[in-house]
C-alpha positions in Angstrom: 111.0 145.0 99.8 107.8 146.5 101.0 106.0 145.6 97.8 106.9 141.9 98.3 105.3 141.9 101.7 101.9 142.1 100.0 102.6 138.7 98.5 103.5 137.0 101.8 101.0 134.2 101.4 102.2 133.4 97.9 105.9 133.5 99.0 105.1 131.3 102.0 103.3 128.9 99.7 106.4 128.6 97.6 108.5 127.9 100.6 106.1 125.4 102.1 105.7 123.5 98.8 109.5 123.4 98.5 110.0 122.2 102.1 107.4 119.4 101.5 109.3 118.2 98.4 112.6 118.3 100.3 111.1 116.6 103.3 109.7 113.8 101.1 112.9 113.0 99.3 114.6 111.0 102.0 111.4 109.2 102.9 111.0 108.1 99.3 114.6 107.0 99.2 114.3 105.0 102.4 111.1 103.3 101.2 112.8 102.3 98.0 115.9 101.1 99.9 113.7 99.1 102.1 112.5 97.2 99.0 116.2 96.6 98.0 116.0 99.1 95.1 119.1 100.9 93.9 119.3 104.7 94.4 117.3 106.4 91.6 115.3 103.2 90.8 111.6 103.3 90.6 109.3 100.8 92.4 107.1 98.6 90.3 103.9 100.4 89.2 101.6 99.0 91.9 99.4 101.6 93.6 98.9 99.1 96.5 102.6 99.4 97.2 103.3 102.3 99.7 106.8 102.7 98.4 105.5 103.3 94.9 102.9 105.8 96.1 105.5 107.6 98.2 107.9 107.8 95.2 105.1 109.0 92.9 104.0 111.7 95.4 107.6 112.9 95.7 108.2 112.8 92.0 104.9 114.6 91.3 105.8 117.3 93.7 109.3 117.7 92.2 107.8 117.8 88.7 105.2 120.4 89.7 107.4 122.7 91.8 109.2 124.4 88.8 105.9 125.4 87.2 104.5 126.6 90.6 107.6 128.6 91.2 107.7 130.1 87.7 104.1 131.3 87.5 104.0 132.6 91.1 107.3 134.5 90.8 106.3 135.9 87.4 103.0 137.1 88.8 104.7 138.7 91.8 107.4 140.4 89.7 104.9 141.7 87.2 102.7 143.2 89.9 99.6 141.0 89.5 97.0 141.7 92.1 98.4 140.5 95.5 94.9 139.3 96.4 94.7 136.9 93.5 98.3 135.8 93.6 98.0 135.0 97.3 94.7 133.3 96.9 95.7 131.2 93.9 99.1 130.2 95.3 97.5 129.3 98.6 94.8 127.2 96.9 97.4 125.5 94.8 99.4 124.6 98.0 96.3 123.3 99.8 95.4 121.2 96.7 99.0 119.8 96.7 98.9 119.0 100.4 95.5 117.3 100.0 96.8 115.4 97.0 99.8 114.3 99.0 97.6 112.8 101.7 95.5 111.0 99.1 98.7 109.6 97.5 100.2 108.5 100.8 97.0 107.0 102.1 96.2 105.2 98.8 92.7 106.7 98.7 90.9 105.9 95.5 92.1 104.5 92.2 95.4 105.6 90.7 94.0 107.3 87.6 90.8 109.0 88.7 88.8 110.3 91.5 89.9 112.7 94.3 93.6 112.7 93.4 92.8 113.8 89.8 90.4 116.5 91.0 93.0 117.9 93.4 95.6 117.8 90.6 93.3 119.8 88.3 92.6 122.3 91.0 96.3 123.0 91.6 96.9 123.0 87.8 94.1 125.5 87.2 95.4 127.8 89.9 98.8 127.8 88.3 97.4 128.2 84.8 95.3 131.2 85.9 98.3 132.8 87.6 100.4 132.2 84.4 97.7 133.9 82.3 97.5 136.8 84.7 101.3 137.2 84.6 101.2 137.2 80.8 98.5 139.8 80.7 100.5 142.0 83.1 103.6 141.6 81.0 101.9 142.9 77.9 
């Protein structure tokens, strides 16, 4: 278990990301219920609607979590440099948290700007970790 201690920031990032998604789930459901929507329904695509933004933020986190988990765990299990894994996982988490704030506050336009930049930063961190894991595997 000592070897995994070197990856404490990356492991904590996974846990925090997961907790954020879990925490957002009931708030998304409550916002949709407040609009009279059935469980599992999606609000109309209106970025001005807080229920829509909350639902998109939750779904985006739920969609991204498996990729984040996969590349981070693969990098850890394959012994990729703890410095890089911790740094990239932490940056991906910070980008995700910032993106969540942008989503919830309705900052910017829905298809460009800060939200897109933050998405690409998190995506790039995960892509680099994935490539590093593949290099370590072969």
